[in-house]
C-alpha positions in Angstrom: 159.1 80.2 -124.5 161.1 79.3 -127.6 164.4 80.8 -128.7 162.9 82.3 -131.8 160.5 84.5 -129.9 160.4 88.3 -129.2 160.2 87.7 -125.5 163.3 85.4 -125.4 165.5 87.5 -127.8 164.7 90.9 -126.5 164.1 90.2 -122.8 165.2 86.8 -121.4 168.6 86.3 -123.2 169.9 89.9 -122.7 169.1 89.9 -119.0 170.8 86.5 -118.4 173.8 87.5 -120.5 174.3 90.8 -118.7 174.0 89.2 -115.3 176.5 86.5 -116.3 179.0 89.3 -117.2 178.6 91.4 -114.1 178.2 88.7 -111.4 181.5 88.0 -109.6 182.8 84.5 -109.4 181.8 81.2 -111.0 179.5 80.2 -108.1 177.3 83.3 -108.4 177.2 82.9 -112.2 176.1 79.2 -111.9 173.4 80.0 -109.3 172.0 82.7 -111.6 172.1 80.3 -114.6 170.3 77.6 -112.6 167.6 80.0 -111.4 166.9 81.4 -114.9 167.1 77.9 -116.5 164.4 76.7 -114.1 162.4 79.8 -114.7 162.8 79.2 -118.5 161.5 75.7 -118.2 158.7 76.6 -115.7 157.5 79.2 -118.2 156.2 76.4 -120.3 156.0 73.5 -117.8 155.3 74.9 -114.3 154.6 71.5 -112.8 157.1 69.3 -114.6 160.0 71.5 -113.6 159.9 69.4 -110.4 160.3 66.2 -112.4 163.5 67.6 -113.9 164.8 68.7 -110.5 164.0 65.2 -109.2 165.9 63.7 -112.1 169.0 65.7 -111.2 168.7 64.6 -107.6 168.4 60.9 -108.2 171.1 60.9 -110.8 173.4 62.8 -108.6 173.1 60.2 -105.9 173.2 57.3 -108.3 176.5 58.6 -109.6 177.9 59.0 -106.1 176.8 55.4 -105.2 178.3 53.8 -108.3 181.5 55.7 -107.7 181.8 54.7 -104.1 181.0 51.1 -104.6 183.9 48.7 -105.4 182.0 45.5 -105.9 181.6 44.9 -109.7 178.2 43.2 -109.3 176.8 45.9 -107.0 178.1 48.6 -109.3 176.3 47.0 -112.2 173.1 46.7 -110.1 173.3 50.4 -109.3 173.7 51.5 -112.9 170.9 49.1 -114.0 168.6 50.7 -111.3 169.6 54.1 -112.6 168.7 53.2 -116.1 165.3 51.8 -115.0 164.5 54.9 -112.8 165.4 57.2 -115.6 163.5 55.4 -118.3 160.3 54.9 -116.3 159.1 58.5 -116.4 160.1 58.8 -120.1 158.1 55.6 -120.8 155.1 56.7 -118.8 154.8 60.2 -120.2 155.8 59.4 -123.8 154.6 55.9 -124.6 151.6 55.0 -122.4 149.1 56.5 -124.8 150.9 54.8 -127.8 150.8 51.4 -125.9 147.0 51.7 -125.3 146.4 52.7 -128.9 148.4 49.7 -130.1 146.5 47.3 -127.9 143.2 48.6 -129.1 144.3 48.2 -132.7 145.7 44.7 -132.4 143.1 43.2 -130.1 140.2 45.4 -131.2 139.5 46.5 -127.7 138.1 49.8 -126.5 140.4 50.7 -123.7 140.4 54.4 -122.8 143.6 55.9 -124.1 145.0 58.1 -121.3 145.7 61.7 -122.4 149.1 62.4 -120.7 150.9 65.7 -121.4 154.5 65.1 -122.5 157.0 67.2 -120.4 159.0 69.5 -122.7 162.4 68.2 -123.5 162.1 65.0 -121.4 163.9 62.9 -124.0 166.8 65.2 -124.0 167.4 65.8 -120.3 166.7 62.1 -119.5 169.5 61.0 -121.9 171.9 63.6 -120.6 171.4 62.6 -117.0 171.6 58.9 -117.8 174.8 59.3 -119.8 176.4 61.0 -116.8 175.7 58.1 -114.5 176.8 55.5 -117.1 180.1 57.5 -117.7 180.8 57.5 -114.0 180.2 53.7 -114.0 182.6 53.3 -116.9 185.1 55.6 -115.2 185.2 57.9 -118.2 184.5 60.9 -115.9 185.1 61.7 -112.3 182.0 61.8 -110.2 180.8 65.4 -109.5 180.4 66.0 -105.8 178.9 69.4 -106.1 175.1 68.8 -106.7 174.6 72.3 -108.2 177.0 71.5 -111.0 175.0 68.4 -111.8 171.8 70.5 -111.6 173.2 73.1 -114.0 174.4 70.4 -116.4 170.9 69.0 -116.7 168.9 72.2 -116.6 171.1 74.7 -118.5 168.5 76.4 -120.8 170.3 76.5 -124.2 170.4 72.7 -124.6 167.5 71.9 -122.3 164.5 71.7 -124.7 165.9 70.2 -127.9 169.6 69.5 -127.5 172.1 69.0 -128.7 172.5 66.1 -126.2 175.5 67.2 -124.2 177.6 64.6 -122.3 179.0 65.5 -118.9 182.7 65.1 -120.0 182.1 67.8 -122.7 181.2 70.5 -120.1 182.4 69.3 -116.7 185.5 71.6 -116.7 183.4 74.6 -117.8 180.9 74.1 -115.0 183.6 75.0 -112.4 186.0 77.1 -114.5 185.2 78.9 -117.7 185.9 82.2 -119.4 184.3 83.5 -122.5 186.5 85.9 -124.4 185.2 88.8 -126.4 185.8 86.7 -129.6 183.9 83.8 -128.1 180.9 85.9 -127.2 180.9 87.6 -130.6 181.1 84.3 -132.5 178.5 82.9 -130.2 176.2 85.8 -131.0 176.7 85.4 -134.7 176.0 81.6 -134.4 172.8 82.4 -132.4 171.6 84.9 -135.0 172.3 82.4 -137.8 170.1 79.9 -136.0 167.3 82.5 -135.6 167.5 83.2 -139.3 167.3 79.5 -140.2 164.2 79.1 -138.0 162.3 82.4 -138.7 163.0 82.7 -142.5 163.6 79.2 -143.9 161.9 76.8 -141.4 158.7 79.0 -140.9 158.2 79.6 -144.6 158.8 76.0 -145.7 156.7 74.9 -142.7 153.7 76.9 -143.9 154.0 75.4 -147.3 154.3 71.9 -145.8 151.4 72.3 -143.5 149.1 73.7 -146.1 149.9 71.2 -148.8 149.6 68.2 -146.5 146.1 69.4 -145.5 145.1 68.6 -149.1 144.2 65.1 -150.0 147.1 63.2 -151.6 144.6 61.9 -154.1 144.3 65.4 -155.6 148.1 66.0 -155.9 150.1 65.5 -159.0 153.9 64.8 -159.3 154.8 68.5 -159.0 152.7 69.1 -155.9 154.1 65.9 -154.3 157.7 66.9 -154.9 157.1 70.4 -153.7 155.6 69.0 -150.5 158.6 66.6 -150.2 161.2 69.2 -150.7 159.5 71.7 -148.4 159.1 69.0 -145.7 162.9 68.1 -145.9 163.9 71.8 -145.7 161.5 72.6 -142.9 162.7 69.7 -140.7 166.4 70.5 -141.3 166.2 74.2 -140.8 163.8 73.9 -137.8 166.1 71.6 -135.9 169.5 72.7 -137.1 168.5 76.3 -136.5 167.6 75.5 -132.9 170.9 73.7 -132.5 172.8 76.7 -133.9 171.0 78.9 -131.4 171.9 76.5 -128.5 175.5 76.2 -129.6 175.9 79.9 -130.0 174.4 80.7 -126.6 176.6 78.1 -125.0 179.6 79.8 -126.5 178.4 83.2 -125.2 178.4 81.8 -121.7 181.7 80.0 -122.0 180.5 76.4 -122.8 181.5 74.5 -125.9 178.8 72.2 -127.3 179.6 69.8 -130.0 178.1 70.2 -133.5 174.7 68.6 -134.1 174.3 69.0 -137.9 177.0 69.1 -140.6 175.3 69.6 -144.0 173.4 66.2 -144.0 171.8 66.9 -147.4 175.1 66.6 -149.1 175.4 62.9 -148.1 175.9 60.2 -150.7 174.9 57.3 -148.4 172.5 56.6 -145.5 175.6 55.9 -143.4 177.0 59.3 -144.2 173.7 61.0 -143.6 173.5 59.7 -140.1 177.1 60.9 -139.4 175.8 64.4 -140.3 172.2 64.4 -139.0 171.4 64.9 -135.3 174.9 63.9 -134.5 174.5 64.1 -130.7 171.5 61.8 -130.7 172.9 59.2 -133.0 176.3 59.1 -131.3 174.4 58.7 -127.9 172.6 55.6 -129.2 175.9 54.3 -130.7 177.8 54.8 -127.4 175.1 53.7 -124.9 173.2 51.1 -126.9 175.1 49.8 -129.9 178.4 49.1 -128.1 176.7 47.6 -125.0 174.8 45.3 -127.3 178.1 44.1 -128.6 178.7 46.5 -131.5 180.6 44.6 -134.2 182.6 42.5 -131.8 180.3 39.4 -132.1 180.3 38.9 -135.8 178.8 40.6 -138.9 175.3 39.2 -138.4 175.1 40.4 -134.8 176.5 43.8 -135.8 173.7 44.3 -138.3 171.1 43.2 -135.8 172.5 45.7 -133.3 172.4 48.3 -136.0 168.7 47.6 -136.6 168.0 47.9 -132.9 169.6 51.3 -132.8 167.5 52.5 -135.8 164.4 51.1 -134.3 165.1 53.0 -131.0 166.0 56.1 -133.0 162.5 56.1 -134.6 160.8 55.3 -131.2 162.8 58.1 -129.5 161.6 60.6 -132.1 157.9 59.9 -131.6 155.5 57.5 -130.1 153.8 56.4 -133.3 154.3 53.5 -135.7 155.1 56.1 -138.4 158.3 57.1 -136.5 159.2 53.5 -135.8 158.8 52.6 -139.5 160.8 55.7 -140.4 163.7 54.6 -138.2 163.5 51.0 -139.4 163.5 52.1 -143.0 166.7 53.9 -142.5 168.1 50.9 -140.7 167.3 48.6 -143.6 169.0 50.8 -146.1 172.0 51.2 -143.7 172.3 47.4 -143.5 171.9 47.0 -147.2 174.8 49.4 -147.7 176.8 47.2 -145.5 175.8 44.0 -147.2 176.4 45.3 -150.7 179.2 47.7 -149.8 181.2 46.9 -153.0 178.2 47.8 -155.2 177.5 51.1 -153.3 181.2 52.1 -153.5 181.1 51.8 -157.3 178.1 54.0 -157.7 178.8 57.4 -159.4 178.6 60.2 -156.8 175.6 61.7 -158.6 173.7 58.4 -158.5 174.6 57.8 -154.9 173.5 61.3 -153.9 170.1 60.8 -155.7 169.6 57.5 -154.0 170.3 58.9 -150.6 168.1 61.9 -151.0 165.3 59.7 -152.2 165.5 57.6 -149.1 165.6 60.7 -146.9 162.7 62.4 -148.6 160.5 59.3 -148.7 161.2 58.7 -145.0 160.4 62.3 -144.0 157.2 62.3 -146.0 156.0 59.4 -143.8 156.1 61.8 -140.8 153.9 64.4 -142.6 151.0 62.3 -144.0 148.1 61.2 -141.9 148.1 57.5 -142.6 150.1 54.7 -144.1 147.6 54.5 -147.0 148.2 58.2 -147.8 151.9 57.6 -147.6 151.7 54.8 -150.1 149.7 57.1 -152.5 152.2 59.9 -151.9 155.3 57.8 -152.7 153.6 56.3 -155.8 152.8 59.8 -157.1 156.4 60.9 -156.7 157.1 58.7 -159.7 153.7 58.3 -161.5 151.6 61.4 -160.8 151.7 62.7 -164.3 148.4 64.5 -164.2 148.8 68.1 -165.5 145.1 69.0 -165.8 144.2 72.5 -164.5 142.6 70.9 -161.4 145.7 68.9 -160.6 148.0 71.8 -161.3 146.0 74.2 -159.1 147.5 72.8 -155.8 151.1 73.2 -157.1 150.5 76.6 -158.5 148.8 77.9 -155.4 152.1 77.7 -153.4 154.5 78.7 -156.2 154.5 82.3 -155.3 157.7 84.4 -156.0 158.5 84.6 -152.3 158.1 80.8 -151.7 160.2 80.1 -154.7 162.9 82.4 -153.6 163.0 81.0 -150.0 163.0 77.3 -151.3 165.9 78.0 -153.7 168.0 79.9 -151.1 167.2 77.3 -148.5 168.2 74.4 -150.8 171.4 76.2 -151.7 172.2 76.8 -148.0 171.5 73.1 -147.1 173.7 71.8 -149.9 176.1 73.7 -152.1 176.8 76.2 -149.3 178.9 73.5 -147.7 181.5 73.5 -150.4 181.6 77.3 -150.7 182.1 77.7 -146.9 184.9 75.0 -147.0 186.6 76.8 -149.9 186.4 80.2 -148.1 187.8 78.8 -144.9 190.7 77.2 -146.7 191.4 80.4 -148.6 191.3 82.4 -145.3 193.7 80.0 -143.6 196.0 79.8 -146.7 196.2 83.6 -147.0 196.6 84.0 -143.2 194.1 86.8 -143.0 195.1 89.2 -140.2 195.2 92.9 -139.4 193.0 95.2 -141.5 191.6 92.3 -143.7 190.5 90.4 -140.6 188.9 93.4 -139.0 187.0 94.2 -142.2 185.8 90.6 -142.5 184.7 90.5 -138.8 182.9 93.9 -139.0 181.1 92.8 -142.2 179.9 89.6 -140.5 178.7 91.5 -137.4 176.8 94.0 -139.6 175.2 91.1 -141.5 174.3 89.4 -138.3 172.7 92.5 -136.8 170.8 93.1 -140.1 169.6 89.5 -140.1 168.4 89.8 -136.5 166.5 93.0 -137.3 164.8 91.2 -140.3 163.9 88.3 -138.1 162.5 90.5 -135.3 160.3 92.3 -137.9 159.0 89.0 -139.2 158.4 87.7 -135.7 156.4 90.8 -134.7 154.2 90.6 -137.8 153.8 86.8 -138.2 152.0 84.5 -135.7 153.3 81.3 -137.4 156.3 80.2 -135.4 155.9 76.6 -134.4 158.8 74.4 -133.3 158.4 70.8 -134.4 160.9 69.3 -132.0 159.4 71.2 -129.0 157.8 68.1 -127.5 160.7 65.7 -127.7 
């Protein structure tokens, strides 16, 4: 079950929300959320729900053990054991097949590649659980002695499948004492609907364009088809994932939880460094806090800091997918991030327009790597981004096939929403704050937003009921 589905929007979420409102006391609400969260996960993974429960159990006891222990060496041994125990299932389910494929490729062997189903969301709930134990070890949070609070933290359905990756100290107070005001619930609902709209309208339409174009041989594409595919791919990935994050953040707010932002207009960035401060923020800050700093960060010299940075980007690619394409994608971003650090004076002097074009080229070329079927095709694809000047009827047919009025409209609006909309929204917010909008004006503004949200939800429900294309590309992370 995904958030942008008829069953979830019209049945699951309303039932859980109503029960959360009418049940007395925080304990009853938490028990209900745990039951429905486990049911939500079991709907797609009836077997692996026990793996997630096991993860909550062993991390609960690891945290208790590391908190109780006073010997520094033993505490370190406990947290190392916790890291190993958490990463073993992730490594087995996600990377065993990749390891066998790599061995066969390098040594030209014929080992049978095991077909292991990847538990939904294992990368996310593993990182959340692990961060809790590490934070207890670092004494950044107090150990949670109520197991059911830990279980709810790990299994809570809004952020369970695809994040954002929530740290325990962000929600530990809300687990035991929370209250969602009417304004919180209304704003959360609007945020949820905004995410549904991103997914159903923008991500699904650009996703169909992307899937269909990339089924065509890159040898038959010209520069226009290649750039259409590249832009559609960028928009699809952004709206798919940021839409899901918006839905998760909105639902969290409806239930009294505050999740941190996960995307902040990354396609307005003028450097790779800025891009990664705006893209999948929860994941990148997790790697920074739990990998980059433990490796030494920038405390051991410039060279070591750049090496640590490359390790983070390598792991970022590997975390996203068990293929060399994902690893290369991560390393490519790492190389440009290091180059920006080495030649920082040069990059600072670049005009903003040039810096923006450079950043979007890096991002688009990197994302195209995740859409093609081979490194050879990727090389041809990138080359044609700059040299594919074949405008014969045969070459133009691929481009023209997908330039329908509806596709053009969606791409233009999606591009506007991913870029210029940032500056408009910031301007509107500053005007509202400056004018101190209250009373009748505030009511009119709020009512207008609610009406637009309901209208958008109705449009999305109609599209969902009539269109079978509704994949979620981060569903198996």
